[in-house]
Wavefront OBJ file of the C-alpha trace (Angstrom):
o trace
v -70.167 -6.295 -81.498
v -70.170 -7.089 -77.746
v -66.888 -8.908 -78.195
v -65.230 -5.821 -79.436
v -66.446 -3.899 -76.554
v -65.393 -6.422 -74.108
v -61.923 -6.666 -75.618
v -61.499 -2.834 -75.756
v -62.454 -2.595 -72.099
v -60.161 -5.522 -70.880
v -57.383 -3.887 -72.862
v -56.730 -0.678 -70.761
v -53.709 0.271 -73.047
v -55.867 0.244 -76.326
v -57.052 3.673 -75.861
v -56.819 4.649 -79.536
v -58.966 1.650 -80.545
v -61.613 2.322 -77.934
v -61.841 5.932 -79.075
v -62.023 4.831 -82.596
v -64.762 2.398 -81.791
v -66.726 5.192 -79.764
v -66.634 7.505 -82.941
v -67.798 4.663 -85.335
v -70.286 3.240 -82.905
v -71.868 6.716 -82.491
l 1 2 3 4 5 6 7 8 9 10 11 12 13 14 15 16 17 18 19 20 21 22 23 24 25 26
């Protein structure tokens, strides 16, 4: 989801969610 990526990028403090999404997306 583009919206999820945009949100993760905008939220610098949301490192855990970004890492989790990276794993799931891959």
